[in-house]
N, C-alpha and C positions, 0 to 999 in steps of 0.2 A: 516389514512389508515395504515394497517399493512400487513405484509406478514407472514403467519403462517403455511403454508403447510410444516411441518417438525417437528422437535423435540421441538421447542420453537417459540416464536414470535419475529419478528423484526419490529419496526415501521419505517415509511419513515424518520422520524427525526433521528432515530438511523442510518439508512443506509446513510443518508446525512452526519452525523457526521463522520462515517467511511470513506466515499468517500472523504470528505474534508481533512481528515488526510492523506489519500493515495495520493491525488493530491498534497498536500503541500510537501510531501516527494519526489514525482516524479518531481515536478517543479524544485527542487534544482539541479537535474542532467540533465535535458533536454538539456541545452547548450552543454553538452559533446557529445550527439548524433548529434545535429545540426551542431556543428563544424566539426564532422567527415563526415556527410552526409548532406550537406546544402540544397540539392534539394529534400529531402524526407520529406514531410509534415505529414506523418502518425502519428508519436508519438505526435506531437503538436495537431493534430486533435483529438486524443484520450483524451488529457488533456482538450481541449476545450469542448468536449462532456461531460466529467465528470463534469466540472465546471457548465455547463447548469443544470445538475441534482442537484448538490450541491446548486445552487442558487434558487432552488425551482420548476423547471420544472419536469414533470413526467418522469419516466424512459422511454426510447424509444429504438428503434433499433439502434439509433446513438451510444449509449454506447457499444452495442454488436459488431456492425460492426467495429467501430474505434478501439476497443480493439483488435479484431482479426488482423486488419491491422497493428497496432503497434507491435504486436507480430511477424507478418511476417517481418516487418522492422527490428526487433531485430535479426531474423535469418540471414538477409542479411547484417548486419552491419559489418564493417571491423575490429573492435577491441572488446575485451571483455567489456571495459568500455562503448562503444557506444551500444553494445547489451544490457547491463544491464539497461542503461538509457531508451532505447526504451521499454524494458520489463516493467520497472516501470510505464511508461506512459500507457501501455496497461492494467496493473493492476489497475490503477486509473479509467479507464473507466469501467472496469468489476466490480469494487467495488459496483456499483449501484445494481448489481445482486447477492450480497452475499446471499448464501442460508442458511436458518435457520435449518440446519441439523448438528447433533453432530458428525462431522468428522474432524479430524485434518487437512486434506487437505484444508479445508475452511479457516484456519488461514492464509494461504498464501495470500488470498485476502485482508487481513487486514495488514499484516506485511512484505510481500515480497518486496514491493517498498522501504520501509525504509532500509531493508537489502541490496537491490541492491544499493541504494544510498550510504550506508556505504562502500560497496565493491568498488564502483566507486571512492570514496574518497581515499580509501586505495591504489587503483591502481594508481591514479594520484599523489599520494605522494610517489611513488616508493615502493609500497608494505609495507607501514608502518602500522602495526596492531594498533598502538596507535591512528591513525586517524580513523580507523573503530570503535574502542572503543568509541572515543569521539562522533562520529556521531550516534552510537547506543544510547548513553546517551542523545543526542539532540532529537532523535526520541522518547525516553521514556518521556522526558520532554514535548514534543509537544502533546502527546496523552492526550485527554480530559478525564474526568471521564466517559463520555458516551462511548468513544472508549474502555476504559479498561473494563467497564461493559459488553459490547458486546463481547469482546475477551474472557472474563471469562466464557461465555456460551459454549465455544468450548473446546475440548480437547487440550492439549498442542501441540505446533508445532512439527511436526515429525522431528526426528534427521536424518541428512543426512551427507554425506561425503564432499559435495562441500562447499566452503567457504560461499556462500550466505545462504545456509541452516543452517550452524552453527551460522551465525550472526542473522538469524531469531530466532533460539532457544534462543540465548542470549537476544534478545529484548523481546521475549515472557516471559522469566523468569523475566526480569527486570520489566515488566509491571504487571504481575500476582503477583509477590512477594512483590510489593511495598505496601504502605498503602492501606487499603480498599478503593475501589472506592466510591465516594460520589454521590448519585443520585441527579438529578436536584432538586427534592422536598426537599432534605436535606440541600441544600445550603441556606444560609441566604439571607435577602433582598438585 
């Protein structure tokens, strides 16, 4: 099955690969939110809904609803780190609905969770930019060739003034400017 109402086509396997990547990035920082707001299950529910899709279930309202709920939790969180962790979880659920339209804003659905995780690491390390740099490198290494191939179908991430936007631009450049993506058919046995 594919989704192609747009500028190009995305297969369900490609969407699952992107969602898996975003989930992995968001899972790294979920404990930051849960430590700050232990009684709020919304970001975890978003990650759970994303995992259901990643594991092969069809996309459903669960991803849409839990994404919105996690983003609401982010707005209510008491610290920047907790807000970013909840936002990353919301992005994981929404990754199932990445649109195949050639707009730079769509890149956020692929990379923002990793940029949020890098910023959370930076914050928890006392604003140490070296920690964010290391986490962006980890996110680059975590991206599969399929994720990089999908990313390259979109324009580059929009430049912004906020730290998360700058980290997203750094990750975008690191992924796009790395060695050419290898398609699954090009990989050996």
